[in-house]
C-alpha positions in Angstrom: -0.3 0.2 -0.1 1.6 3.4 -0.8 0.9 5.0 2.6 2.9 2.0 3.9 6.1 3.1 1.5 5.7 6.2 2.6 6.2 5.2 6.4 8.5 2.8 5.7 10.7 5.7 3.7 11.0 7.8 7.0 11.6 4.8 9.3 15.0 4.0 11.3 16.0 1.3 8.8 15.8 3.4 5.6 17.7 6.4 7.5 20.3 3.9 9.1 21.1 2.8 4.8 21.2 6.0 4.0 23.9 6.8 6.3 25.9 3.5 6.0 25.4 3.9 1.8 24.9 7.9 1.1 25.1 7.1 -3.0 21.4 4.8 -2.4 20.1 8.4 -2.3 20.1 8.9 -5.8 18.3 6.3 -6.9 15.0 4.0 -5.5 13.1 6.0 -2.6 15.2 9.0 -3.4 13.9 9.1 -6.7 10.2 8.5 -5.5 10.2 11.1 -2.9 13.1 13.7 -4.3 11.1 16.4 -2.9 11.5 15.0 1.1 14.7 13.2 1.2 17.2 16.1 0.9 16.3 16.7 4.5 18.4 13.2 5.6 21.1 14.3 3.4 23.1 16.2 6.1 23.2 19.8 4.0 25.2 21.3 6.4 28.4 18.9 5.6 29.1 17.6 8.8 29.7 13.9 7.5 32.6 12.7 6.5 32.6 13.4 2.8 32.0 17.0 3.4 36.0 17.7 4.8 37.2 15.5 1.8 38.9 16.4 -1.8 35.7 17.6 -3.0 35.8 20.5 -0.4 39.2 22.4 -0.7 38.8 25.3 1.8 37.2 22.7 4.7 41.1 21.2 5.5 43.1 24.5 4.4 45.3 26.3 6.5 42.4 28.9 7.7 41.0 26.4 10.0 43.8 24.7 11.5 44.9 22.5 8.6 49.1 21.5 8.6 48.4 22.1 4.6 46.4 24.0 1.5 44.4 21.6 -0.6 45.9 17.6 -0.7 49.9 18.4 -0.6 51.9 16.6 2.1 52.3 19.0 4.8 55.8 20.0 4.7 56.3 19.8 1.1 57.9 21.9 -1.2 54.1 22.6 -3.0 52.9 23.2 1.0 55.0 25.9 1.2 55.1 27.4 -1.9 51.5 27.6 -1.3 51.5 29.7 2.0 53.8 32.3 0.9 51.6 32.8 -2.2 48.7 33.1 -0.3 50.8 35.8 2.4 52.1 37.3 -0.9 48.5 37.9 -2.1 47.3 40.0 1.1 50.2 42.2 0.9 54.0 42.4 0.1 56.5 40.6 2.8 59.9 40.7 4.2 61.9 37.2 3.3 62.4 36.7 7.0 58.4 37.3 7.7 57.6 34.2 5.1 60.5 32.2 6.9 58.5 32.7 10.4 55.2 31.6 9.0 57.0 28.5 7.2 58.4 27.5 10.8 55.1 28.5 12.1 53.6 25.7 10.0 56.3 23.2 10.5 57.8 23.5 7.3 61.6 22.1 7.7 64.0 24.6 7.7 65.9 23.3 4.5 62.1 23.2 2.5 61.7 26.7 3.7 64.9 28.0 3.0 65.2 26.2 -1.2 61.1 28.1 -1.6 62.4 31.1 -0.4 65.9 31.2 -2.5 63.6 30.5 -5.2 60.9 33.0 -4.6 64.2 35.5 -4.5 65.3 34.8 -7.8 62.2 35.3 -9.7 61.6 38.7 -7.5 58.7 37.1 -5.3 60.8 38.3 -2.8 62.6 41.6 -2.1 63.7 42.7 1.2 65.6 45.8 -0.7 62.4 47.1 -2.6 60.1 46.6 0.3 62.4 49.2 2.5 62.4 51.4 0.4 58.3 51.5 -0.6 58.0 51.4 3.0 60.1 54.0 3.7 58.2 56.5 0.9 55.2 54.7 3.0 55.8 55.6 6.8 57.3 59.1 6.2 55.2 60.5 4.5 52.1 59.3 5.8 53.2 58.7 9.2 55.7 61.2 9.3 58.6 59.2 10.8 62.0 60.3 10.8 64.9 57.6 10.0 65.4 56.3 13.5 62.0 55.3 13.8 62.0 53.5 10.3 65.1 51.6 10.9 63.7 50.5 13.8 60.4 49.0 12.4 62.4 47.7 9.5 64.6 45.8 11.9 61.2 44.7 13.6 60.7 43.0 9.9 64.0 41.1 9.1 65.2 43.7 6.9 69.3 43.5 6.8 71.2 46.4 8.3 72.8 47.1 4.8 69.1 47.3 3.0 67.8 49.4 5.8 70.8 51.9 5.9 70.5 52.3 1.9 66.7 52.6 2.1 66.5 55.2 5.2 69.6 57.2 3.1 67.0 58.0 0.7 65.5 60.3 3.0 67.5 63.7 3.4 68.4 65.3 6.3 66.6 69.0 4.6 63.4 66.3 3.8 63.0 65.2 7.0 63.4 68.9 8.8 60.7 70.0 6.4 58.3 67.1 7.6 59.3 67.9 11.5 58.1 71.7 10.8 54.8 70.1 9.0 53.9 67.9 11.9 54.2 70.6 14.1 52.8 73.5 12.6 49.9 71.0 12.1 49.5 70.1 16.4 50.7 73.6 17.4 47.5 75.5 17.4 45.8 72.9 19.2 47.8 73.7 22.4 46.9 76.8 22.2 46.6 78.8 25.7 48.3 76.3 27.9 51.5 77.3 29.7 54.1 77.3 27.1 56.6 74.5 29.2 53.7 72.9 28.7 53.2 73.2 25.2 56.8 72.4 23.9 56.9 69.6 26.0 54.0 68.1 24.2 55.5 69.0 20.5 58.7 67.9 21.7 57.3 64.5 22.9 55.5 64.1 19.6 58.5 64.5 17.6 60.7 62.1 19.6 58.1 59.3 19.5 58.1 59.7 15.5 61.7 58.8 15.8 63.3 62.9 15.5 66.6 63.3 17.1 66.4 65.8 20.4 68.5 68.8 18.5 66.4 68.6 15.4 63.3 68.5 17.8 63.8 71.7 19.5 65.0 73.7 16.7 61.5 72.9 15.4 59.7 73.5 18.4 61.4 76.6 19.6 61.4 78.1 15.4 56.9 77.2 15.7 56.6 78.8 19.1 58.6 82.0 18.0 56.6 82.9 14.8 53.3 81.9 16.9 54.0 85.0 18.9 55.5 87.3 16.4 52.0 86.9 15.0 50.6 88.1 18.6 50.0 91.4 19.9 51.1 90.0 23.0 54.4 90.2 24.9 57.5 88.1 23.7 59.0 85.3 25.7 62.7 83.8 25.7 62.5 80.7 24.2 65.8 80.1 24.4 65.6 77.8 27.3 63.6 75.3 24.5 66.8 73.1 23.4 68.5 69.8 23.1 70.2 69.9 26.8 66.7 70.5 27.7 64.9 67.4 25.6 65.0 64.7 28.9 63.2 61.4 29.1 60.5 64.1 30.2 59.8 65.3 26.4 58.7 61.7 25.8 
């Protein structure tokens, strides 16, 4: 009777056979009751077959796997895939990629081979990275050579490349940037006592890596120009000097 077939299709015996042999759902009962069978197929992908090769994203590194796709963990293919994915997201130094490979347990000899090949074909270029970093961080954040050098070393750039990249930023350009930073920040502190204003402006420049002597010069000049434009009494600002630029300025 048709009614007994329907109840049999929903009973434990049929459900158990579907789990034991998922392919059986594509014929027999699944064809006659196609509109109702998908409920038993676990569309969320919790079954063992969902994590197989047909679902690349389910076993990749982003979910804690040891290697993307089907590459053997620790193989050159896995190492290349890791590096390419990181480089697609943004520029990386050789040291940063080496650290990423080490965290994913890629053997050192495999990592060295892959990174050397990437450097040969220009996918890794620490010198170009350093130059771009200096250009971007100086003009975007106003960082001085000292701060830029520290950032590049933190990212594993060799000292020679650091010196070459930072050397592109001349003293006059650094001075001009410091003056722009102070001119932009000084108006916000008007009305405060002069020592507090000088300390605030000197601290801002110190945090961006400017030497104490240069910072004192720029701050003193800016405050003197401000006094020249005011009708009030002119104060002596000679006390703003490198000698007074102790840790209190930071």
